[in-house]
Backbone and ligand atoms as CSV (ligand in chain L), in Angstrom:
chain,resi,resn,atom,element,x,y,z
A,1,MET,N,N,46.890,104.103,18.801
A,1,MET,CA,C,45.789,104.797,18.064
A,1,MET,C,C,44.475,104.569,18.785
A,2,HIS,N,N,43.714,105.653,18.923
A,2,HIS,CA,C,42.395,105.552,19.566
A,2,HIS,C,C,41.451,104.652,18.780
A,3,ILE,N,N,41.471,104.800,17.447
A,3,ILE,CA,C,40.512,104.046,16.620
A,3,ILE,C,C,40.737,102.555,16.807
A,4,ALA,N,N,41.965,102.151,16.789
A,4,ALA,CA,C,42.268,100.754,16.899
A,4,ALA,C,C,41.784,100.237,18.268
A,5,ARG,N,N,41.991,100.993,19.301
A,5,ARG,CA,C,41.596,100.560,20.624
A,5,ARG,C,C,40.075,100.406,20.712
A,6,ASN,N,N,39.345,101.423,20.186
A,6,ASN,CA,C,37.856,101.347,20.223
A,6,ASN,C,C,37.363,100.157,19.451
A,7,TRP,N,N,37.953,99.912,18.327
A,7,TRP,CA,C,37.519,98.765,17.529
A,7,TRP,C,C,37.690,97.477,18.310
A,8,ARG,N,N,38.754,97.396,19.038
A,8,ARG,CA,C,38.995,96.172,19.788
A,8,ARG,C,C,38.036,96.033,20.942
A,9,VAL,N,N,37.733,97.118,21.610
A,9,VAL,CA,C,36.802,97.028,22.745
A,9,VAL,C,C,35.442,96.593,22.241
A,10,LYS,N,N,35.008,97.177,21.100
A,10,LYS,CA,C,33.697,96.848,20.543
A,10,LYS,C,C,33.675,95.377,20.172
A,11,LYS,N,N,34.701,94.961,19.473
A,11,LYS,CA,C,34.712,93.573,18.994
A,11,LYS,C,C,34.662,92.585,20.185
A,12,GLN,N,N,35.254,92.987,21.273
A,12,GLN,CA,C,35.323,92.106,22.417
A,12,GLN,C,C,33.944,91.802,22.997
A,13,ARG,N,N,32.958,92.696,22.767
A,13,ARG,CA,C,31.624,92.456,23.306
A,13,ARG,C,C,30.922,91.310,22.592
A,14,TYR,N,N,31.276,91.074,21.350
A,14,TYR,CA,C,30.560,90.102,20.533
A,14,TYR,C,C,31.266,88.785,20.368
A,15,SER,N,N,32.522,88.783,20.573
A,15,SER,CA,C,33.246,87.522,20.493
A,15,SER,C,C,34.403,87.617,21.497
A,16,LEU,N,N,34.925,86.500,21.810
A,16,LEU,CA,C,36.024,86.485,22.761
A,16,LEU,C,C,37.337,86.678,22.029
A,17,THR,N,N,37.663,87.949,21.811
A,17,THR,CA,C,38.916,88.255,21.163
A,17,THR,C,C,39.977,88.496,22.211
A,18,GLY,N,N,40.952,87.665,22.205
A,18,GLY,CA,C,42.067,87.809,23.108
A,18,GLY,C,C,43.343,88.057,22.323
A,19,GLU,N,N,44.438,87.734,22.896
A,19,GLU,CA,C,45.711,87.881,22.216
A,19,GLU,C,C,46.552,86.648,22.477
A,20,ILE,N,N,47.431,86.411,21.564
A,20,ILE,CA,C,48.342,85.291,21.744
A,20,ILE,C,C,49.754,85.850,21.927
A,21,CYS,N,N,50.468,85.338,22.873
A,21,CYS,CA,C,51.834,85.783,23.104
A,21,CYS,C,C,52.776,85.023,22.207
A,22,ASN,N,N,53.521,85.762,21.401
A,22,ASN,CA,C,54.470,85.113,20.466
A,22,ASN,C,C,55.720,84.635,21.180
A,23,HIS,N,N,55.884,85.050,22.422
A,23,HIS,CA,C,57.085,84.647,23.150
A,23,HIS,C,C,56.956,83.310,23.848
A,24,CYS,N,N,55.793,83.109,24.529
A,24,CYS,CA,C,55.626,81.859,25.269
A,24,CYS,C,C,54.384,81.078,24.821
A,25,GLY,N,N,53.572,81.661,23.918
A,25,GLY,CA,C,52.437,80.958,23.380
A,25,GLY,C,C,51.199,81.015,24.246
A,26,SER,N,N,51.206,81.794,25.343
A,26,SER,CA,C,50.013,81.879,26.196
A,26,SER,C,C,48.888,82.661,25.499
A,27,ALA,N,N,47.656,82.248,25.784
A,27,ALA,CA,C,46.508,82.992,25.357
A,27,ALA,C,C,46.232,84.063,26.404
A,28,VAL,N,N,45.956,85.293,25.977
A,28,VAL,CA,C,45.755,86.402,26.874
A,28,VAL,C,C,44.326,86.915,26.740
A,29,PHE,N,N,43.587,86.936,27.824
A,29,PHE,CA,C,42.230,87.486,27.820
A,29,PHE,C,C,41.909,88.041,29.188
A,30,PRO,N,N,41.313,89.254,29.290
A,30,PRO,CA,C,41.036,90.135,28.155
A,30,PRO,C,C,42.338,90.717,27.592
A,31,PRO,N,N,42.288,91.258,26.347
A,31,PRO,CA,C,43.516,91.763,25.736
A,31,PRO,C,C,44.141,92.865,26.587
A,32,ARG,N,N,45.425,92.739,26.861
A,32,ARG,CA,C,46.063,93.787,27.688
A,32,ARG,C,C,47.410,94.130,27.137
A,33,ASP,N,N,47.742,93.554,25.971
A,33,ASP,CA,C,48.973,93.905,25.252
A,33,ASP,C,C,50.266,93.497,25.948
A,34,VAL,N,N,50.129,92.922,27.171
A,34,VAL,CA,C,51.278,92.426,27.864
A,34,VAL,C,C,50.939,91.020,28.346
A,35,CYS,N,N,51.799,90.095,28.076
A,35,CYS,CA,C,51.554,88.708,28.482
A,35,CYS,C,C,51.694,88.550,30.005
A,36,PRO,N,N,50.634,88.068,30.693
A,36,PRO,CA,C,50.746,87.907,32.128
A,36,PRO,C,C,51.685,86.784,32.559
A,37,GLU,N,N,52.030,85.897,31.612
A,37,GLU,CA,C,52.896,84.784,31.919
A,37,GLU,C,C,54.387,85.175,31.873
A,38,CYS,N,N,54.734,85.942,30.844
A,38,CYS,CA,C,56.189,86.240,30.665
A,38,CYS,C,C,56.470,87.732,30.626
A,39,ALA,N,N,55.395,88.576,30.737
A,39,ALA,CA,C,55.539,90.047,30.837
A,39,ALA,C,C,56.130,90.640,29.557
A,40,LYS,N,N,56.056,89.907,28.441
A,40,LYS,CA,C,56.529,90.480,27.178
A,40,LYS,C,C,55.315,90.977,26.381
A,41,PRO,N,N,55.532,91.852,25.387
A,41,PRO,CA,C,54.394,92.364,24.611
A,41,PRO,C,C,53.662,91.244,23.890
A,42,ALA,N,N,52.315,91.294,23.938
A,42,ALA,CA,C,51.481,90.316,23.228
A,42,ALA,C,C,50.424,91.109,22.460
A,43,TYR,N,N,50.623,91.210,21.150
A,43,TYR,CA,C,49.736,92.054,20.331
A,43,TYR,C,C,48.958,91.252,19.295
A,44,GLU,N,N,49.255,90.013,19.161
A,44,GLU,CA,C,48.649,89.247,18.055
A,44,GLU,C,C,47.211,88.853,18.441
A,45,PRO,N,N,46.191,89.365,17.696
A,45,PRO,CA,C,44.821,89.049,18.058
A,45,PRO,C,C,44.546,87.561,17.877
A,46,MET,N,N,43.676,87.045,18.718
A,46,MET,CA,C,43.329,85.625,18.687
A,46,MET,C,C,41.896,85.502,19.122
A,47,THR,N,N,41.085,84.814,18.328
A,47,THR,CA,C,39.698,84.608,18.725
A,47,THR,C,C,39.599,83.310,19.513
A,48,LEU,N,N,39.088,83.437,20.718
A,48,LEU,CA,C,38.930,82.269,21.576
A,48,LEU,C,C,37.620,81.569,21.169
A,49,ARG,N,N,37.576,80.310,21.364
A,49,ARG,CA,C,36.411,79.535,20.863
A,49,ARG,C,C,35.220,79.720,21.755
A,50,GLY,N,N,35.395,80.203,22.963
A,50,GLY,CA,C,34.241,80.393,23.845
A,50,GLY,C,C,33.781,79.120,24.504
A,51,LEU,N,N,34.670,78.143,24.521
A,51,LEU,CA,C,34.332,76.887,25.203
A,51,LEU,C,C,35.195,76.750,26.447
A,52,GLY,N,N,34.564,76.287,27.513
A,52,GLY,CA,C,35.324,76.136,28.720
A,52,GLY,C,C,34.576,75.296,29.743
A,53,GLU,N,N,35.015,75.347,30.975
A,53,GLU,CA,C,34.321,74.642,32.030
A,53,GLU,C,C,34.297,75.496,33.309
A,54,VAL,N,N,33.311,75.201,34.142
A,54,VAL,CA,C,33.149,75.936,35.392
A,54,VAL,C,C,34.278,75.563,36.334
A,55,TYR,N,N,35.069,76.567,36.750
A,55,TYR,CA,C,36.192,76.322,37.665
A,55,TYR,C,C,35.700,76.515,39.104
A,56,SER,N,N,34.850,77.532,39.307
A,56,SER,CA,C,34.191,77.712,40.580
A,56,SER,C,C,32.985,78.623,40.319
A,57,PHE,N,N,32.075,78.691,41.232
A,57,PHE,CA,C,30.862,79.491,40.997
A,57,PHE,C,C,30.219,79.897,42.280
A,58,THR,N,N,29.365,80.909,42.197
A,58,THR,CA,C,28.577,81.334,43.343
A,58,THR,C,C,27.194,81.696,42.813
A,59,THR,N,N,26.173,81.456,43.602
A,59,THR,CA,C,24.821,81.762,43.179
A,59,THR,C,C,24.327,83.024,43.905
A,60,ILE,N,N,23.813,83.953,43.107
A,60,ILE,CA,C,23.319,85.238,43.648
A,60,ILE,C,C,21.803,85.145,43.860
A,61,TYR,N,N,21.370,85.261,45.132
A,61,TYR,CA,C,19.936,85.245,45.419
A,61,TYR,C,C,19.397,86.663,45.610
A,62,GLU,N,N,20.221,87.544,46.178
A,62,GLU,CA,C,19.826,88.911,46.366
A,62,GLU,C,C,20.536,89.741,45.316
A,63,ALA,N,N,19.833,89.972,44.206
A,63,ALA,CA,C,20.457,90.648,43.071
A,63,ALA,C,C,20.509,92.150,43.272
A,64,PRO,N,N,21.555,92.792,42.725
A,64,PRO,CA,C,21.614,94.248,42.811
A,64,PRO,C,C,20.491,94.897,41.985
A,65,THR,N,N,20.210,96.137,42.273
A,65,THR,CA,C,19.134,96.864,41.592
A,65,THR,C,C,19.319,96.763,40.085
A,66,GLY,N,N,18.215,96.431,39.403
A,66,GLY,CA,C,18.293,96.330,37.949
A,66,GLY,C,C,18.439,94.884,37.475
A,67,PHE,N,N,18.812,94.006,38.391
A,67,PHE,CA,C,19.002,92.588,38.041
A,67,PHE,C,C,18.041,91.672,38.783
A,68,GLU,N,N,17.069,92.294,39.525
A,68,GLU,CA,C,16.207,91.484,40.372
A,68,GLU,C,C,15.476,90.371,39.606
A,69,ALA,N,N,15.017,90.736,38.375
A,69,ALA,CA,C,14.231,89.774,37.605
A,69,ALA,C,C,15.064,88.527,37.232
A,70,GLN,N,N,16.369,88.672,37.287
A,70,GLN,CA,C,17.202,87.527,36.866
A,70,GLN,C,C,17.565,86.619,38.034
A,71,ALA,N,N,17.358,87.089,39.265
A,71,ALA,CA,C,17.768,86.286,40.423
A,71,ALA,C,C,16.808,85.094,40.617
A,72,PRO,N,N,17.248,83.970,41.125
A,72,PRO,CA,C,18.690,83.723,41.394
A,72,PRO,C,C,19.433,83.372,40.122
A,73,TYR,N,N,20.678,83.737,40.093
A,73,TYR,CA,C,21.536,83.382,38.968
A,73,TYR,C,C,22.916,83.063,39.474
A,74,SER,N,N,23.676,82.421,38.626
A,74,SER,CA,C,25.031,81.992,39.057
A,74,SER,C,C,26.094,82.800,38.330
A,75,LEU,N,N,27.094,83.159,39.068
A,75,LEU,CA,C,28.288,83.773,38.540
A,75,LEU,C,C,29.380,82.713,38.597
A,76,ALA,N,N,30.048,82.532,37.481
A,76,ALA,CA,C,31.060,81.462,37.480
A,76,ALA,C,C,32.414,81.997,37.034
A,77,LEU,N,N,33.422,81.372,37.574
A,77,LEU,CA,C,34.754,81.540,37.076
A,77,LEU,C,C,34.953,80.436,36.061
A,78,VAL,N,N,35.064,80.844,34.788
A,78,VAL,CA,C,35.140,79.886,33.702
A,78,VAL,C,C,36.582,79.769,33.221
A,79,ARG,N,N,37.060,78.530,33.128
A,79,ARG,CA,C,38.389,78.322,32.561
A,79,ARG,C,C,38.209,77.938,31.091
A,80,LEU,N,N,38.694,78.825,30.178
A,80,LEU,CA,C,38.574,78.587,28.773
A,80,LEU,C,C,39.526,77.456,28.350
A,81,GLU,N,N,39.157,76.790,27.249
A,81,GLU,CA,C,40.020,75.695,26.748
A,81,GLU,C,C,41.416,76.193,26.422
A,82,GLU,N,N,41.492,77.465,25.979
A,82,GLU,CA,C,42.798,78.012,25.657
A,82,GLU,C,C,43.637,78.396,26.877
A,83,GLY,N,N,42.988,78.402,28.067
A,83,GLY,CA,C,43.743,78.637,29.282
A,83,GLY,C,C,43.277,79.809,30.150
A,84,PRO,N,N,42.922,80.972,29.538
A,84,PRO,CA,C,42.550,82.116,30.393
A,84,PRO,C,C,41.275,81.832,31.210
A,85,MET,N,N,41.163,82.481,32.349
A,85,MET,CA,C,40.008,82.400,33.192
A,85,MET,C,C,39.240,83.712,33.109
A,86,LEU,N,N,37.936,83.653,33.179
A,86,LEU,CA,C,37.157,84.869,33.203
A,86,LEU,C,C,35.880,84.623,34.023
A,87,THR,N,N,35.354,85.720,34.549
A,87,THR,CA,C,34.128,85.640,35.348
A,87,THR,C,C,32.960,86.021,34.449
A,88,ALA,N,N,31.887,85.245,34.476
A,88,ALA,CA,C,30.726,85.536,33.663
A,88,ALA,C,C,29.465,84.974,34.315
A,89,GLN,N,N,28.346,85.556,33.960
A,89,GLN,CA,C,27.073,85.048,34.432
A,89,GLN,C,C,26.708,83.802,33.641
A,90,LEU,N,N,26.111,82.841,34.335
A,90,LEU,CA,C,25.630,81.654,33.644
A,90,LEU,C,C,24.178,81.902,33.284
A,91,THR,N,N,23.721,81.321,32.173
A,91,THR,CA,C,22.350,81.513,31.730
A,91,THR,C,C,21.800,80.186,31.229
A,92,ASP,N,N,20.495,80.096,31.128
A,92,ASP,CA,C,19.828,78.890,30.655
A,92,ASP,C,C,20.145,77.674,31.514
A,93,VAL,N,N,20.272,77.874,32.824
A,93,VAL,CA,C,20.591,76.792,33.706
A,93,VAL,C,C,20.002,77.048,35.070
A,94,ASP,N,N,19.473,76.017,35.701
A,94,ASP,CA,C,19.007,76.100,37.070
A,94,ASP,C,C,20.251,76.188,37.963
A,95,PRO,N,N,20.327,77.222,38.818
A,95,PRO,CA,C,21.531,77.332,39.683
A,95,PRO,C,C,21.819,76.079,40.468
A,96,ARG,N,N,20.808,75.284,40.763
A,96,ARG,CA,C,21.016,74.059,41.550
A,96,ARG,C,C,21.731,72.994,40.726
A,97,GLU,N,N,21.739,73.172,39.387
A,97,GLU,CA,C,22.369,72.166,38.519
A,97,GLU,C,C,23.807,72.532,38.141
A,98,VAL,N,N,24.215,73.744,38.548
A,98,VAL,CA,C,25.606,74.166,38.246
A,98,VAL,C,C,26.574,73.346,39.091
A,99,HIS,N,N,27.631,72.910,38.481
A,99,HIS,CA,C,28.650,72.184,39.260
A,99,HIS,C,C,30.026,72.453,38.669
A,100,ILE,N,N,31.015,72.270,39.513
A,100,ILE,CA,C,32.406,72.499,39.088
A,100,ILE,C,C,32.766,71.445,38.046
A,101,GLY,N,N,33.341,71.925,36.962
A,101,GLY,CA,C,33.716,71.028,35.888
A,101,GLY,C,C,32.683,70.948,34.779
A,102,MET,N,N,31.540,71.639,34.996
A,102,MET,CA,C,30.475,71.635,33.970
A,102,MET,C,C,30.987,72.315,32.714
A,103,LYS,N,N,30.752,71.653,31.578
A,103,LYS,CA,C,31.157,72.191,30.283
A,103,LYS,C,C,30.219,73.313,29.875
A,104,VAL,N,N,30.777,74.444,29.515
A,104,VAL,CA,C,29.946,75.587,29.126
A,104,VAL,C,C,30.433,76.203,27.821
A,105,GLU,N,N,29.556,76.998,27.199
A,105,GLU,CA,C,29.899,77.695,25.954
A,105,GLU,C,C,29.401,79.108,26.035
A,106,MET,N,N,30.058,80.021,25.326
A,106,MET,CA,C,29.681,81.420,25.360
A,106,MET,C,C,28.476,81.707,24.491
A,107,VAL,N,N,27.589,82.578,24.997
A,107,VAL,CA,C,26.490,83.098,24.177
A,107,VAL,C,C,26.453,84.624,24.368
A,108,THR,N,N,25.974,85.325,23.387
A,108,THR,CA,C,25.872,86.769,23.465
A,108,THR,C,C,24.444,87.099,23.885
A,109,ARG,N,N,24.307,87.873,24.942
A,109,ARG,CA,C,22.998,88.210,25.507
A,109,ARG,C,C,22.891,89.708,25.759
A,110,LYS,N,N,21.641,90.186,25.734
A,110,LYS,CA,C,21.393,91.582,26.089
A,110,LYS,C,C,21.606,91.728,27.586
A,111,LEU,N,N,22.437,92.651,27.989
A,111,LEU,CA,C,22.711,92.887,29.423
A,111,LEU,C,C,21.785,93.915,30.010
A,112,SER,N,N,21.591,95.013,29.324
A,112,SER,CA,C,20.734,96.052,29.872
A,112,SER,C,C,20.337,96.987,28.744
A,113,GLN,N,N,19.238,97.711,28.955
A,113,GLN,CA,C,18.809,98.694,27.967
A,113,GLN,C,C,18.581,100.002,28.694
A,114,ASP,N,N,19.177,101.060,28.161
A,114,ASP,CA,C,19.134,102.369,28.818
A,114,ASP,C,C,17.967,103.170,28.260
A,115,GLY,N,N,16.779,103.020,28.807
A,115,GLY,CA,C,15.589,103.731,28.302
A,115,GLY,C,C,15.014,103.037,27.075
A,116,ASP,N,N,13.834,103.555,26.596
A,116,ASP,CA,C,13.146,102.916,25.496
A,116,ASP,C,C,13.982,102.869,24.219
A,117,GLU,N,N,14.637,103.984,23.926
A,117,GLU,CA,C,15.414,104.053,22.684
A,117,GLU,C,C,16.886,104.128,23.010
A,118,GLY,N,N,17.185,103.778,24.198
A,118,GLY,CA,C,18.599,103.932,24.664
A,118,GLY,C,C,19.522,102.893,24.105
A,119,LEU,N,N,20.677,102.983,24.539
A,119,LEU,CA,C,21.721,102.065,24.141
A,119,LEU,C,C,21.435,100.680,24.713
A,120,ILE,N,N,21.445,99.715,23.866
A,120,ILE,CA,C,21.314,98.341,24.328
A,120,ILE,C,C,22.720,97.775,24.470
A,121,GLN,N,N,22.997,97.257,25.651
A,121,GLN,CA,C,24.311,96.712,25.859
A,121,GLN,C,C,24.271,95.187,25.784
A,122,TYR,N,N,25.168,94.667,25.003
A,122,TYR,CA,C,25.284,93.228,24.901
A,122,TYR,C,C,26.580,92.782,25.533
A,123,GLY,N,N,26.553,91.588,25.994
A,123,GLY,CA,C,27.778,91.052,26.558
A,123,GLY,C,C,27.706,89.547,26.486
A,124,TYR,N,N,28.731,88.928,26.996
A,124,TYR,CA,C,28.747,87.471,26.916
A,124,TYR,C,C,28.322,86.853,28.217
A,125,LYS,N,N,27.649,85.729,28.092
A,125,LYS,CA,C,27.317,84.888,29.250
A,125,LYS,C,C,27.725,83.458,28.818
A,126,PHE,N,N,27.622,82.554,29.733
A,126,PHE,CA,C,27.914,81.190,29.399
A,126,PHE,C,C,26.732,80.300,29.747
A,127,ARG,N,N,26.498,79.298,28.952
A,127,ARG,CA,C,25.415,78.353,29.219
A,127,ARG,C,C,25.975,76.943,29.090
A,128,PRO,N,N,25.253,75.981,29.662
A,128,PRO,CA,C,25.744,74.598,29.556
A,128,PRO,C,C,25.929,74.210,28.078
A,129,ARG,N,N,26.973,73.519,27.781
A,129,ARG,CA,C,27.233,73.096,26.426
A,129,ARG,C,C,26.284,71.959,26.069
A,130,MET,N,N,25.719,72.023,24.874
A,130,MET,CA,C,24.794,70.975,24.448
A,130,MET,C,C,25.557,69.694,24.212
A,131,MET,N,N,25.138,68.695,24.958
A,131,MET,CA,C,25.773,67.391,24.827
A,131,MET,C,C,24.973,66.524,23.891
A,132,ALA,N,N,25.548,65.451,23.421
A,132,ALA,CA,C,24.786,64.496,22.573
A,132,ALA,C,C,23.581,64.033,23.372
A,133,GLN,N,N,22.470,63.908,22.678
A,133,GLN,CA,C,21.212,63.533,23.316
A,133,GLN,C,C,21.338,62.138,23.922
A,134,ALA,N,N,20.878,62.052,25.170
A,134,ALA,CA,C,20.838,60.749,25.814
A,134,ALA,C,C,19.718,59.908,25.212
A,135,ALA,N,N,19.971,58.644,25.129
A,135,ALA,CA,C,18.958,57.766,24.514
A,135,ALA,C,C,17.707,57.658,25.385
L,1,ZN,ZN,ZN,54.148,85.209,27.113
C-alpha cells in the first residue's frame, strides 16, 4: 500500500524507525522489509534508541554548495547500540574532538529550507552524548 509506505518514510525522518527480523532477531535500518542477515522478510517495526558510537569518520572542509556555512563538519559512520550502521553528520562538536568510539546520540535538525515559505526538511544528525558532569 502506498499510504503505509509514505507514512513510514515520513516517520523515519523524525525518529529512527527500523525493523526487527523475527527470524534471526537482527535490527534492520533503514527499513527494507528484507533482513540483510538472513534474507528473510522483516516487517515488524522497531524504534531504535538513537544511541551509538562513532565507528569511523571523515571531516569535510570543502563543503558542497548550500552547506558552506556548516563547514568544517564531520560525517560519521555510526554503529547503533542495536547493531545497524548508518552514516550521519555530526553536530555540536568541534571536528578536532571527534574520535572513534565516541558515544553519540541522535538529534533532529533542520537540514535545508526551500525558499522563504518552502518546504523545511528535517533529518537526523548525531551529537556527543551528554556524560555525567566532571567534578
Ligand atoms: Zn534475519
